[in-house]
Residue frames as a rotation matrix with the C-alpha (Angstrom) as fourth column:
MET 1
0.217 0.594 -0.774 -54.94
0.521 0.601 0.607 -14.36
0.826 -0.535 -0.179 -3.72
LYS 2
-0.102 -0.192 0.976 -55.43
-0.623 -0.753 -0.213 -12.54
0.776 -0.630 -0.043 -0.39
MET 3
-0.056 0.032 -0.998 -54.79
0.639 0.769 -0.012 -14.05
0.767 -0.639 -0.064 2.99
PHE 4
0.130 0.212 -0.968 -56.17
0.963 -0.261 0.072 -12.24
-0.237 -0.942 -0.239 6.07
GLY 5
0.885 0.315 -0.342 -56.36
0.236 -0.938 -0.253 -8.97
-0.401 0.143 -0.905 4.13
LEU 6
0.060 -0.925 -0.375 -52.80
-0.476 -0.357 0.804 -9.28
-0.877 0.130 -0.462 2.83
GLN 7
0.721 0.114 -0.684 -51.82
-0.689 0.225 -0.689 -10.07
0.075 0.968 0.241 -0.71
LYS 8
0.768 -0.490 0.413 -49.91
0.320 0.852 0.415 -13.31
-0.555 -0.187 0.811 -1.19
VAL 9
0.588 -0.664 -0.462 -46.35
-0.772 -0.631 -0.076 -12.49
-0.242 0.402 -0.883 -2.18
SER 10
0.869 -0.316 -0.381 -43.98
0.033 0.805 -0.592 -14.68
0.494 0.502 0.710 -4.14
ALA 11
0.646 -0.716 -0.265 -40.65
0.615 0.283 0.736 -15.82
-0.451 -0.639 0.623 -2.71
ARG 12
-0.144 -0.694 0.705 -38.88
0.945 -0.308 -0.110 -13.86
0.293 0.651 0.700 -5.46
HIS 13
0.385 0.385 0.839 -40.70
0.173 -0.923 0.344 -10.68
0.906 0.013 -0.422 -4.39
LEU 14
0.994 -0.021 -0.112 -39.62
0.110 -0.075 0.991 -11.24
-0.030 -0.997 -0.072 -0.77
ARG 15
0.236 -0.970 0.052 -35.98
0.910 0.240 0.339 -11.75
-0.341 -0.033 0.939 -1.79
LEU 16
-0.164 -0.245 0.956 -36.10
0.713 -0.699 -0.057 -8.57
0.682 0.672 0.289 -3.88
SER 17
0.717 0.491 0.495 -37.72
0.005 -0.713 0.701 -6.62
0.697 -0.500 -0.514 -1.05
GLY 18
0.842 -0.457 -0.288 -35.08
0.427 0.237 0.873 -7.89
-0.331 -0.858 0.394 1.36
ALA 19
-0.069 -0.905 0.421 -32.29
0.998 -0.060 0.034 -6.84
-0.005 0.422 0.907 -1.00
VAL 20
0.063 0.169 0.984 -33.76
0.360 -0.923 0.136 -3.36
0.931 0.346 -0.119 -1.39
ALA 21
0.941 0.324 0.098 -34.23
0.015 -0.327 0.945 -3.02
0.338 -0.888 -0.313 2.37
SER 22
0.541 -0.802 -0.253 -30.63
0.721 0.288 0.630 -4.04
-0.433 -0.523 0.734 3.04
LEU 23
-0.232 -0.603 0.763 -29.39
0.868 -0.482 -0.118 -1.51
0.439 0.635 0.635 0.47
VAL 24
0.359 0.456 0.814 -31.46
0.067 -0.883 0.465 1.24
0.931 -0.112 -0.347 2.03
LEU 25
0.997 0.029 -0.077 -30.56
0.077 0.015 0.997 0.32
0.030 -0.999 0.013 5.59
GLY 26
0.305 -0.952 0.021 -26.91
0.934 0.303 0.191 -0.06
-0.188 -0.039 0.981 4.63
ALA 27
-0.133 -0.328 0.935 -26.91
0.612 -0.769 -0.183 3.54
0.780 0.548 0.304 3.39
VAL 28
0.785 0.447 0.429 -28.10
-0.069 -0.625 0.778 4.86
0.616 -0.640 -0.460 6.75
PRO 29
-0.259 -0.952 0.165 -25.15
-0.340 -0.070 -0.938 5.82
0.904 -0.299 -0.305 8.95
VAL 30
0.438 0.283 -0.853 -24.89
0.645 0.562 0.518 4.01
0.626 -0.777 0.064 12.23
LEU 31
0.716 -0.203 0.668 -24.33
-0.494 -0.823 0.280 6.32
0.493 -0.531 -0.689 15.17
ALA 32
0.408 -0.693 -0.594 -20.88
0.475 0.717 -0.510 5.35
0.780 -0.074 0.622 16.34
GLU 33
0.949 -0.289 -0.125 -18.86
0.005 -0.385 0.923 5.84
-0.315 -0.876 -0.364 19.43
GLY 34
0.490 -0.865 -0.111 -15.30
-0.551 -0.209 -0.807 6.89
0.675 0.457 -0.579 19.03
ASN 35
0.656 -0.408 -0.635 -12.45
0.627 0.763 0.158 5.06
0.420 -0.502 0.756 20.67
ALA 36
0.963 -0.252 0.100 -10.69
-0.267 -0.813 0.517 7.20
-0.049 -0.524 -0.850 23.31
GLY 37
0.395 -0.861 0.321 -7.55
0.226 0.429 0.874 5.04
-0.891 -0.273 0.364 23.16
ALA 38
0.077 -0.301 0.951 -7.26
0.994 0.096 -0.050 5.51
-0.076 0.949 0.306 19.41
GLY 39
0.816 0.292 0.500 -8.02
0.349 -0.937 -0.023 9.21
0.462 0.193 -0.866 19.92
ALA 40
0.808 -0.579 -0.110 -5.18
-0.116 -0.340 0.933 9.51
-0.577 -0.741 -0.342 22.45
ALA 41
0.021 -0.819 0.573 -2.76
0.677 0.433 0.595 7.98
-0.736 0.375 0.564 19.93
LEU 42
0.263 0.148 0.953 -3.96
0.895 -0.407 -0.184 10.36
0.361 0.901 -0.240 17.21
TYR 43
0.993 0.100 0.067 -3.66
0.061 -0.899 0.433 13.30
0.103 -0.425 -0.899 19.60
ALA 44
0.484 -0.875 -0.013 -0.07
0.123 0.054 0.991 12.32
-0.866 -0.482 0.134 20.45
GLN 45
-0.153 -0.553 0.819 0.80
0.875 0.309 0.372 12.05
-0.459 0.773 0.437 16.76
HIS 46
-0.142 0.207 0.968 -1.02
0.854 -0.468 0.225 15.10
0.500 0.859 -0.111 15.35
CYS 47
0.608 0.625 0.489 -1.90
0.313 -0.755 0.576 17.56
0.730 -0.197 -0.655 18.12
VAL 48
0.690 -0.279 -0.668 0.55
0.709 0.077 0.701 17.41
-0.144 -0.957 0.251 21.02
SER 49
-0.327 -0.909 0.257 3.19
0.934 -0.353 -0.061 19.62
0.146 0.220 0.965 19.38
CYS 50
-0.512 0.203 0.835 0.88
0.038 -0.965 0.258 22.64
0.858 0.164 0.486 19.58
HIS 51
0.394 0.839 0.374 -1.68
-0.395 -0.213 0.894 21.78
0.830 -0.500 0.247 22.27
GLY 52
-0.296 -0.679 0.672 0.77
-0.901 -0.034 -0.432 19.99
0.316 -0.733 -0.602 24.58
PRO 53
-0.776 -0.099 -0.623 0.88
-0.018 0.991 -0.136 16.63
0.630 -0.094 -0.771 26.33
GLN 54
-0.796 0.523 -0.305 -1.72
0.416 0.106 -0.903 17.79
-0.440 -0.846 -0.302 28.85
ALA 55
-0.241 0.681 0.692 -3.91
0.904 -0.103 0.416 19.38
0.355 0.725 -0.590 26.09
ASP 56
0.321 0.333 -0.887 -3.58
0.776 -0.629 0.045 22.69
-0.542 -0.703 -0.460 27.94
GLY 57
0.971 0.076 0.227 -2.23
0.213 -0.705 -0.676 24.68
0.109 0.705 -0.701 24.98
ARG 58
0.611 -0.790 0.050 1.39
-0.662 -0.475 0.580 24.46
-0.435 -0.387 -0.813 26.15
GLY 59
0.878 -0.285 0.384 3.00
0.423 0.838 -0.345 22.37
-0.224 0.466 0.856 23.44
PRO 60
0.011 -0.991 -0.134 6.61
0.669 -0.092 0.737 22.74
-0.743 -0.098 0.662 22.37
MET 61
-0.392 -0.120 0.912 5.60
0.874 -0.358 0.328 24.75
0.287 0.926 0.245 19.27
ARG 62
0.554 0.728 -0.403 3.79
0.825 -0.546 0.148 27.35
-0.112 -0.415 -0.903 21.40
GLU 63
0.065 -0.629 -0.775 6.79
0.422 -0.686 0.592 29.70
-0.904 -0.365 0.221 21.46
VAL 64
-0.868 -0.495 0.027 6.87
0.208 -0.315 0.926 30.11
-0.450 0.810 0.377 17.69
LEU 65
-0.317 0.837 0.446 3.14
0.929 0.179 0.323 30.44
0.191 0.517 -0.835 17.05
LEU 66
-0.848 0.065 0.525 1.58
-0.016 -0.995 0.097 33.87
0.529 0.074 0.845 16.52
VAL 67
0.128 0.923 0.362 -1.79
-0.805 -0.116 0.581 32.71
0.579 -0.366 0.729 17.81
GLN 68
-0.700 -0.463 0.543 -1.51
-0.711 0.513 -0.481 30.59
-0.056 -0.723 -0.689 20.93
PRO 69
-0.637 0.448 -0.627 -3.12
0.031 0.828 0.560 27.12
0.770 0.337 -0.541 20.94
SER 70
0.195 0.838 0.509 -6.32
-0.696 -0.248 0.674 26.63
0.691 -0.486 0.536 22.92
ASP 71
-0.783 -0.213 0.585 -6.53
-0.591 0.551 -0.590 24.82
-0.196 -0.807 -0.557 26.22
LEU 72
-0.453 0.598 -0.662 -8.51
-0.452 0.486 0.748 21.80
0.768 0.638 0.050 25.07
THR 73
-0.752 0.166 -0.638 -9.35
0.564 0.662 -0.493 20.74
0.341 -0.731 -0.591 28.63
THR 74
-0.708 0.477 -0.521 -11.71
0.161 -0.609 -0.777 23.70
-0.688 -0.634 0.354 29.04
LEU 75
-0.929 0.366 0.051 -13.87
0.001 -0.137 0.991 23.28
0.369 0.921 0.127 25.94
THR 76
-0.198 0.903 -0.382 -16.93
0.815 0.368 0.448 22.26
0.545 -0.222 -0.809 27.95
ALA 77
-0.127 0.100 -0.987 -16.50
0.825 -0.542 -0.161 25.09
-0.551 -0.834 -0.014 30.46
ARG 78
-0.819 -0.272 -0.505 -16.06
-0.002 -0.879 0.477 27.66
-0.574 0.392 0.719 27.67
HIS 79
-0.803 0.573 -0.164 -19.26
-0.213 -0.019 0.977 26.46
0.556 0.819 0.138 25.96
GLY 80
-0.179 0.824 0.538 -21.76
-0.892 -0.366 0.263 26.70
0.414 -0.433 0.801 28.78
GLY 81
-0.207 0.043 0.977 -21.19
-0.763 0.618 -0.189 23.26
-0.612 -0.785 -0.095 30.27
ALA 82
0.787 0.460 0.411 -21.81
-0.084 0.739 -0.668 21.28
-0.611 0.491 0.620 27.05
PHE 83
-0.292 -0.914 0.282 -18.98
0.203 0.229 0.952 19.73
-0.935 0.336 0.119 25.07
PRO 84
0.267 0.426 -0.865 -19.14
-0.638 -0.595 -0.489 21.39
-0.723 0.682 0.113 21.59
VAL 85
0.077 -0.217 0.973 -19.08
0.340 0.923 0.179 18.22
-0.937 0.317 0.144 19.47
GLU 86
0.745 0.302 0.595 -19.99
0.640 -0.071 -0.765 19.87
-0.189 0.951 -0.246 16.17
ARG 87
0.895 -0.440 -0.072 -17.57
-0.446 -0.884 -0.142 22.76
-0.001 0.159 -0.987 16.54
VAL 88
0.131 -0.879 0.459 -14.70
-0.530 0.329 0.782 20.47
-0.838 -0.346 -0.422 17.54
ALA 89
0.228 0.014 0.974 -15.42
0.578 0.802 -0.147 18.15
-0.783 0.597 0.175 14.60
GLN 90
0.894 0.208 0.396 -15.53
0.446 -0.462 -0.766 21.03
0.024 0.862 -0.506 12.14
ARG 91
0.675 -0.736 -0.059 -12.29
-0.688 -0.656 0.310 22.53
-0.267 -0.169 -0.949 13.45
ILE 92
-0.005 -0.717 0.697 -10.46
-0.237 0.678 0.695 19.22
-0.971 -0.162 -0.174 13.22
ASP 93
0.053 0.057 0.997 -11.71
0.718 0.691 -0.078 18.19
-0.694 0.720 -0.005 9.77
GLY 94
-0.827 -0.560 0.051 -11.36
0.453 -0.609 0.651 21.63
-0.333 0.562 0.757 8.20
ARG 95
-0.072 0.867 0.494 -15.02
0.913 -0.142 0.382 22.57
0.401 0.478 -0.781 7.69
ASP 96
0.970 0.242 -0.004 -14.42
0.218 -0.868 0.446 25.48
0.104 -0.433 -0.895 10.11
PRO 97
0.274 -0.958 0.080 -10.87
0.703 0.143 -0.697 26.50
0.656 0.247 0.713 9.22
LEU 98
0.705 -0.202 -0.680 -8.72
0.506 -0.530 0.681 28.31
-0.498 -0.824 -0.271 11.73
VAL 99
0.932 -0.277 0.234 -7.03
0.023 -0.599 -0.800 31.17
0.362 0.751 -0.552 9.90
ALA 100
0.590 -0.741 0.320 -4.13
-0.743 -0.344 0.574 31.19
-0.316 -0.576 -0.754 12.37
HIS 101
0.302 -0.481 0.823 -3.00
0.141 0.876 0.460 27.83
-0.943 -0.023 0.332 10.97
GLY 102
-0.468 -0.475 -0.745 -2.69
-0.608 -0.439 0.662 29.32
-0.641 0.763 -0.084 7.48
SER 103
-0.639 0.338 -0.691 -4.89
-0.469 0.540 0.698 26.50
0.610 0.770 -0.187 6.21
SER 104
0.522 0.834 -0.181 -7.39
-0.409 0.431 0.804 23.99
0.748 -0.346 0.566 7.44
MET 105
-0.324 -0.571 0.754 -6.60
-0.946 0.196 -0.258 22.49
-0.001 -0.797 -0.604 10.81
PRO 106
0.459 -0.876 -0.147 -4.82
0.082 -0.123 0.989 20.36
-0.884 -0.466 0.015 11.22
VAL 107
0.301 -0.444 -0.844 -2.10
-0.873 -0.485 -0.056 20.91
-0.385 0.753 -0.533 8.68
TYR 108
-0.502 -0.504 0.703 -1.93
-0.313 0.864 0.395 17.18
-0.807 -0.022 -0.591 8.02
GLY 109
-0.889 0.114 -0.443 -3.87
-0.434 0.101 0.895 17.24
0.147 0.988 -0.040 4.76
ASP 110
-0.158 0.921 -0.355 -6.78
-0.698 0.150 0.700 14.91
0.698 0.358 0.619 4.19
PHE 111
-0.853 -0.240 -0.464 -6.22
0.071 0.827 -0.557 12.56
0.518 -0.508 -0.689 7.12
PHE 112
-0.776 0.562 -0.287 -9.10
0.341 -0.009 -0.940 14.09
-0.531 -0.827 -0.185 9.10
ASP 113
-0.892 0.420 -0.168 -11.33
-0.422 -0.638 0.644 15.12
0.163 0.645 0.746 6.19
THR 114
-0.364 0.875 0.320 -15.10
-0.787 -0.105 -0.608 14.69
-0.498 -0.473 0.727 6.16
THR 115
-0.223 0.297 -0.928 -15.35
-0.803 0.484 0.348 11.62
0.553 0.823 0.131 3.97
GLY 116
-0.934 -0.194 0.299 -15.99
-0.347 0.685 -0.641 9.43
-0.080 -0.702 -0.707 6.99
GLN 117
-0.397 0.800 -0.450 -18.90
-0.166 0.419 0.893 7.13
0.903 0.429 -0.034 7.38
VAL 118
-0.414 0.269 -0.870 -19.66
0.861 0.425 -0.278 7.45
0.295 -0.864 -0.408 11.09
ALA 119
0.147 0.516 0.844 -21.78
0.022 -0.855 0.518 9.87
0.989 -0.057 -0.137 13.06
VAL 120
-0.761 -0.267 -0.592 -21.32
0.607 0.031 -0.794 11.30
0.230 -0.963 0.139 16.53
ARG 121
0.293 0.955 0.045 -24.08
0.825 -0.276 0.493 12.96
0.483 -0.107 -0.869 18.51
THR 122
-0.474 -0.297 0.829 -24.11
-0.104 -0.916 -0.387 16.53
0.874 -0.269 0.403 19.71
GLY 123
-0.994 0.110 0.025 -25.38
-0.023 0.019 -1.000 17.30
-0.110 -0.994 -0.017 23.22
ALA 124
-0.303 0.937 -0.173 -28.82
-0.832 -0.349 -0.430 17.84
-0.464 0.014 0.886 21.67
GLY 125
0.050 0.293 0.955 -28.70
0.007 0.956 -0.294 14.40
-0.999 0.021 0.045 20.05
GLN 126
0.810 0.223 -0.543 -28.14
-0.493 -0.244 -0.835 15.61
-0.318 0.944 -0.087 16.49
PRO 127
0.557 -0.648 0.519 -25.84
0.617 0.741 0.263 13.38
-0.555 0.174 0.813 14.41
VAL 128
0.578 -0.519 -0.630 -22.73
-0.681 -0.732 -0.021 14.93
-0.450 0.441 -0.776 12.88
MET 129
0.967 -0.234 0.105 -20.98
0.252 0.790 -0.559 12.98
0.048 0.566 0.823 10.12
VAL 130
0.478 -0.878 0.032 -17.25
-0.831 -0.440 0.340 12.60
-0.284 -0.189 -0.940 10.68
SER 131
0.160 -0.531 -0.832 -14.41
-0.453 0.710 -0.540 10.27
0.877 0.463 -0.127 9.80
GLN 132
0.724 0.100 -0.682 -13.52
0.430 0.709 0.560 7.58
0.539 -0.699 0.470 12.35
PRO 133
-0.354 -0.902 -0.246 -10.29
0.802 -0.158 -0.576 9.40
0.481 -0.402 0.779 13.38
VAL 134
-0.578 0.219 0.786 -12.30
-0.300 -0.953 0.044 12.56
0.759 -0.210 0.617 14.14
ALA 135
0.569 0.819 -0.067 -14.80
-0.289 0.276 0.917 10.53
0.770 -0.503 0.394 16.18
ASP 136
0.384 -0.519 -0.763 -11.91
0.777 0.629 -0.037 9.00
0.499 -0.579 0.645 18.11
LEU 137
-0.690 -0.672 0.268 -10.35
0.459 -0.693 -0.556 12.42
0.559 -0.261 0.787 18.81
ILE 138
-0.139 0.727 0.672 -13.71
-0.463 -0.648 0.605 13.83
0.875 -0.227 0.427 19.93
VAL 139
0.770 0.433 -0.469 -14.20
0.143 0.600 0.787 11.05
0.622 -0.673 0.400 22.48
PHE 140
-0.028 -0.871 -0.491 -10.63
0.917 0.173 -0.359 11.50
0.398 -0.460 0.794 23.73
LEU 141
-0.735 -0.266 0.623 -10.96
0.124 -0.957 -0.262 15.30
0.666 -0.115 0.737 24.04
GLU 142
0.254 0.902 0.349 -14.30
-0.403 -0.229 0.886 14.96
0.879 -0.366 0.305 25.78
SER 143
0.640 -0.052 -0.767 -12.66
0.563 0.711 0.421 12.66
0.523 -0.701 0.484 28.34
LEU 144
-0.396 -0.912 -0.109 -10.12
0.798 -0.284 -0.531 15.38
0.454 -0.297 0.840 29.19
GLN 145
0.034 0.469 0.882 -12.62
0.070 -0.882 0.466 18.03
0.997 0.046 -0.063 30.19
ALA 146
-0.938 -0.345 0.013 -12.08
0.054 -0.182 -0.982 19.61
0.341 -0.921 0.189 33.59
GLU 147
-0.165 0.931 -0.326 -15.07
0.791 0.323 0.520 19.22
0.589 -0.172 -0.789 35.86
């Protein structure tokens, strides 16, 4: 039977359609914001020894490193005025390994790997899939950028 040009649908069909829609929508990543406070704590635990408490590349391990750590407060300035979200994410989670570390950065194993379920946006609006800790670090590092 048709009603106003639409086919009448059973209640069972609607429940099934709703279940399928929720499965499909549940599989779509939600664009998430990182938490700068959580990122600061992660930075203090995993990054400060090389990059320093001010994120300026002057950590206590600097003296023994062959390749000096980057000043993380100048990422935006060094990339034409846009914070390099994708590059930072890939350096942290190991998709773009830094040979100077002898392995993926950081050297903390799988803690920052790419199995995350959140997305952060690049300056162009493109989503980049990262773990929640990486999203938190990105937001924290972006907040440190010199103006």
